[in-house]
C-alpha positions as a printed Julia matrix, in Angstrom:
109×3 Matrix{Float64}:
 100.74  100.87  111.33
 103.55  100.93  108.68
 105.68   98.05  107.73
 109.2    98.44  108.88
 112.05   98.57  106.45
 114.36   95.67  106.46
 117.67   96.0   108.18
 121.06   94.88  106.83
 121.24   91.04  107.36
 117.56   90.96  108.45
 115.37   88.33  106.65
 112.52   89.62  104.63
 109.64   87.2   103.98
 108.79   86.85  100.33
 106.99   83.46  100.34
 103.96   83.12   98.2
 100.81   84.22  100.2
  98.38   81.54   98.83
  94.7    82.48   99.45
  95.98   85.66  101.35
  97.21   87.19   98.0
  94.09   89.2    97.2
  94.62   90.94  100.69
  98.18   91.83   99.99
  99.59   95.14   99.95
 102.44   97.03   98.33
 105.32   98.29  100.4
 109.0    99.24  100.36
 111.25   96.68  102.03
 114.14   99.08  101.94
 115.31  102.29  100.4
 118.49  104.06  100.56
 120.99  106.14   98.36
 121.83  103.17   96.34
 118.65  101.4    95.6
 115.1   100.6    96.64
 113.22   97.28   96.85
 109.49   97.0    96.71
 107.32   94.23   97.32
 104.3    94.98   94.94
 100.92   93.51   95.15
  99.14   93.76   91.67
  95.47   92.75   91.12
  94.33   91.04   88.06
  93.5    93.54   85.23
  95.33   96.39   87.03
  98.35   98.25   85.99
 101.3    99.36   88.17
 103.91  101.77   86.77
 101.95  102.89   83.81
 104.46  104.02   81.34
 106.64  105.06   84.16
 110.61  105.16   83.9
 113.37  105.79   86.3
 116.89  106.9    85.59
 118.66  103.59   86.7
 118.09  100.11   86.07
 115.39   97.95   87.65
 114.81   94.39   88.29
 111.25   92.69   88.28
 110.82   89.3    89.68
 107.27   87.72   89.56
 107.05   85.83   93.01
 103.51   84.63   92.96
 100.89   84.87   89.92
 101.28   86.1    86.43
 101.98   89.52   85.02
 102.65   91.48   81.58
 105.68   93.55   81.5
 105.53   95.98   78.59
 108.74   98.01   77.52
 110.21   99.36   74.53
 106.84   98.25   72.7
 107.13   94.72   73.63
 105.16   92.84   75.98
 106.54   89.85   77.97
 104.74   87.41   80.31
 106.4    86.75   83.52
 105.05   83.95   85.81
 105.89   83.09   89.35
 109.63   82.26   89.49
 110.58   84.18   86.62
 112.72   87.48   86.61
 113.48   90.33   84.1
 115.45   93.52   84.04
 115.15   96.81   82.14
 117.8    99.44   81.72
 117.43  103.01   83.13
 115.11  105.39   81.41
 113.12  102.6    79.63
 109.16  103.41   79.92
 107.29  100.37   81.42
 104.03   99.17   82.51
 103.17   96.09   84.76
  99.88   94.42   84.44
  98.55   91.72   86.5
  97.27   88.77   84.41
  96.03   87.56   87.65
  96.4    88.71   91.19
 100.2    88.68   91.5
 103.15   89.53   93.7
 106.13   91.11   92.43
 109.6    92.13   93.76
 110.63   95.19   92.25
 114.36   96.64   92.58
 115.42  100.03   91.51
 118.94  101.05   91.4
 119.93  104.78   91.78
 122.53  106.28   89.69
C-alpha cells in the first residue's frame, strides 16, 4: 500500500520515530509543479543523493539522528533539529552518521 500524499491544510506527522527509526521508509509527502517534499530514512553509513543535483534550491532538515551533508567540496554535520539549504545545481551527497530521518524539500524552477 502506498502512502498518500498530503493535501493542502492536512497535518503530516514528522515526529521522531524512536526505536522504530530502523524500520522507517522514504516517501514523498507532496509533489506538485512548484515543489516536492520527501521524508527520507537514511541508514547509518549509507548515502542518499550521491553527487546528485537538481536545478532549483533545496532544503535539508534533520528530524532525527545525525547526517553528513557534502556539497561544493565541504562536509557539514547536521543533527536532529538542524536545517540547511543549497542553491540549485549544486551536487550534494547526504550520508547517515547514524540512522536518521530527514525532511528534504526541492523547489522547482
